[in-house]
C-alpha positions in Angstrom: -125.5 91.4 -43.0 -127.5 92.3 -46.7 -129.2 95.7 -46.7 -130.7 95.0 -50.0 -130.7 92.9 -52.5 -130.9 93.6 -56.1 -132.4 92.1 -59.0 -131.9 92.3 -62.5 -135.0 91.2 -64.4 -135.1 90.2 -68.2 -133.9 86.4 -67.9 -133.3 86.7 -64.3 -136.9 87.4 -62.9 -139.1 87.0 -66.3 -138.4 85.3 -69.6 -136.8 88.1 -72.2 -133.9 87.3 -74.4 -135.9 84.1 -76.2 -138.2 87.1 -77.5 -135.4 88.5 -79.3 -134.2 85.4 -80.7 -137.2 84.7 -81.9 -137.7 88.1 -83.8 -133.8 87.5 -85.0 -135.0 84.4 -86.9 -138.3 86.0 -88.5 -135.7 88.3 -90.1 -133.0 85.6 -91.1 -136.0 84.3 -92.6 -137.3 87.1 -94.1 -133.5 88.1 -95.8 -132.5 84.5 -96.5 -132.6 85.6 -100.4 -129.9 88.5 -99.7 -127.4 86.8 -97.2 -126.5 83.8 -94.9 -128.1 83.4 -91.4 -125.0 84.0 -90.1 -124.3 87.4 -92.1 -127.7 88.7 -91.2 -126.8 88.2 -87.5 -123.4 89.4 -87.5 -124.8 92.8 -90.1 -127.6 93.3 -87.3 -125.2 92.7 -84.4 -122.8 95.4 -85.8 -126.1 97.7 -86.3 -127.3 97.5 -82.5 -123.7 98.3 -81.9 -123.7 101.4 -83.5 -126.9 102.5 -82.6 -126.9 101.9 -78.6 -125.2 105.4 -78.2 -128.5 106.6 -80.0 -131.1 104.4 -79.3 -130.4 102.7 -75.9 -131.3 99.4 -75.3 -135.3 97.4 -75.5 -137.7 96.0 -78.2 -138.1 99.7 -79.8 -134.1 100.2 -79.8 -134.0 96.7 -81.4 -136.6 96.9 -84.3 -135.1 100.4 -85.6 -132.0 98.2 -85.7 -133.5 95.5 -87.6 -135.3 98.0 -90.2 -131.4 99.7 -90.7 -129.9 96.4 -91.2 -132.4 95.4 -93.5 -132.5 97.9 -95.7 -128.5 97.4 -95.7 -128.4 93.8 -96.2 -130.7 94.1 -99.0 -129.0 96.9 -100.8 -132.4 98.9 -100.3 -134.5 96.6 -102.2 -136.6 95.8 -99.1 -140.5 96.9 -99.6 -142.6 98.5 -97.3 -144.7 95.4 -97.2 -141.7 93.6 -95.3 -140.4 97.0 -93.1 -143.8 96.8 -92.3 -144.1 93.0 -91.3 -140.4 94.0 -89.1 -142.9 96.7 -87.6 -145.0 93.6 -86.1 -142.5 91.9 -84.8 -142.2 94.9 -82.7 -145.8 94.7 -81.4 -145.8 91.1 -81.3 -142.8 91.4 -78.6 -144.6 94.0 -76.4 -147.9 92.2 -76.5 -146.0 89.1 -75.5 -147.2 88.0 -71.5 -144.8 88.4 -69.1 -143.3 84.8 -67.8 -142.0 84.4 -64.7 -138.9 82.1 -64.6 -139.1 79.0 -62.9 -138.9 79.7 -58.7 -139.2 83.6 -59.1 -142.6 83.5 -57.3 -141.7 81.7 -54.7 -138.9 83.2 -53.7 -139.6 87.1 -54.1 -142.4 87.1 -51.4 -140.1 85.3 -48.6 -136.9 87.6 -49.3 -139.3 91.0 -49.2 -140.3 90.0 -46.0 -136.6 89.9 -45.0 -134.7 92.4 -46.7 -135.5 95.4 -48.9 -135.6 94.5 -52.9 -134.5 96.7 -55.6 -135.4 95.9 -59.0 -132.9 97.5 -61.5 -133.4 97.3 -65.4 -132.3 98.9 -68.4 -133.7 100.0 -71.2 -136.3 101.6 -72.6 -139.0 103.3 -69.5 -142.5 102.8 -70.7 -142.1 98.8 -71.7 -139.9 98.2 -68.6 -142.5 99.7 -66.6 -145.5 97.6 -68.4 -143.1 94.5 -67.5 -142.9 95.0 -63.9 -146.7 96.3 -63.7 -147.8 92.4 -65.7 -145.1 90.3 -63.9 -147.2 90.8 -60.7 -144.0 91.4 -58.7 -143.9 95.1 -58.5 -145.6 95.5 -55.0 -142.6 93.3 -53.9 -139.4 95.8 -54.7 -138.9 98.4 -52.2 -136.8 100.6 -55.6 -137.6 100.3 -59.0 -135.0 101.5 -61.4 -134.9 101.9 -65.0 -131.4 102.8 -65.9 -129.9 104.3 -69.2 -127.0 101.3 -69.0 -125.6 99.9 -65.6 -122.2 100.7 -65.4 -120.1 101.2 -62.2 -121.0 105.2 -62.3 -125.0 103.5 -62.3 -124.3 101.6 -59.4 -122.3 104.1 -57.6 -125.1 106.5 -58.0 -128.1 104.5 -57.0 -126.2 103.3 -53.9 -125.3 107.2 -53.2 -128.9 108.1 -53.9 -130.6 105.8 -51.5 -127.8 105.6 -48.7 -126.8 101.9 -49.0 -123.4 100.5 -48.2 -121.7 98.9 -50.9 -120.9 96.0 -48.8 -124.7 95.6 -47.4 -125.7 95.4 -51.6 -126.0 92.3 -53.1 -127.2 92.3 -57.0 -128.6 89.1 -58.8 -128.6 89.2 -62.4 -127.8 86.8 -65.4 -125.0 89.1 -67.3 -121.2 89.0 -66.1 -120.8 92.3 -67.8 -123.8 94.2 -66.6 -125.0 93.0 -63.4 -121.7 91.5 -62.0 -118.6 93.5 -62.7 -119.3 96.6 -62.0 -121.1 96.0 -58.9 -117.9 94.2 -57.4 -115.8 97.3 -58.3 -117.9 99.7 -56.9 -117.6 97.2 -53.4 -121.0 95.6 -53.9 -121.7 91.3 -53.8 -122.6 89.9 -56.9 -124.6 86.7 -57.7 -124.6 85.5 -61.8 -127.5 82.7 -62.8 -126.5 81.9 -65.7 -129.1 81.9 -68.5 -129.3 79.2 -71.8 -129.3 82.6 -73.9 -126.9 85.3 -74.1 -126.6 88.2 -76.0 -122.9 89.0 -77.5 -122.8 91.9 -75.9 -123.3 90.8 -72.5 -120.3 88.4 -72.7 -116.8 89.3 -71.2 -113.6 87.0 -71.3 -112.7 84.0 -68.8 -109.3 86.2 -67.7 -111.7 88.9 -66.5 -114.2 86.6 -65.0 -111.3 84.5 -63.2 -110.1 87.7 -61.2 -113.6 88.7 -59.5 -115.1 86.5 -57.2 -118.9 86.3 -57.4 -121.5 83.8 -56.6 -122.9 81.5 -58.7 -126.0 79.6 -58.6 -127.8 77.1 -60.8 -131.0 78.9 -60.4 -132.8 81.7 -58.4 -134.7 78.8 -56.1 -131.1 78.3 -54.6 -131.0 82.0 -53.7 -132.2 82.4 -50.3 -130.1 79.8 -48.7 -127.3 82.0 -50.3 -128.6 85.3 -48.6 -129.0 83.2 -45.4 -125.4 82.4 -45.2 -124.1 85.3 -46.3 -126.1 87.3 -43.5 -125.3 84.7 -40.6 -121.2 85.1 -41.8 -121.7 88.6 -41.4 -123.6 88.6 -37.4 -120.7 86.0 -36.6 -118.0 88.1 -37.7 -115.4 89.4 -34.8 -117.6 86.8 -32.6 -114.9 84.2 -30.9 
């Protein structure tokens, strides 16, 4: 039986990546006189990767990397008013309404009645807490965990903390790198629900994917049927 169903938040329960893409498009337009869109994207991604160790994930980290990249791309010619404009992107992102993905509002409440639910998300603590509160879903989760990174060690720690057996843990998310592969490594089960936008950092090779079995659904509305099948399969084990 599935003991706990865990969900990623951003782009699994509510839209998120589009906020970053919109801000990045504004940065391209702001810096168009210095480099091409492709070069700007590449420089920004390189800056983000370099800064992950120091800033972690989330909007504030993203904006700091945008400012740093803008300074580098412009050869330190960017003006204060332009830095202020980039800071404005952050405010727009932080103030954006939490828009649930299709089927989420119909799926979460009944699953909360039949299973314990956990929310596992990474990023800035204040921003993620605000999203959970504004989503209207907070009361349906037994546990809410905001972590620095989603790694094998992270999931092992969470399972130990909440006394959850790995085989009874089902993780649902839109990232193979963060939500699927590390869960499989600790003995849990995982459901991958692709989102139409994927941050380059979250992509993994096809070879790695092929060697790790997981469930894939077109949308979260199909999750209850999958959970039911998994529960029934476990309950029938050993029955002749």
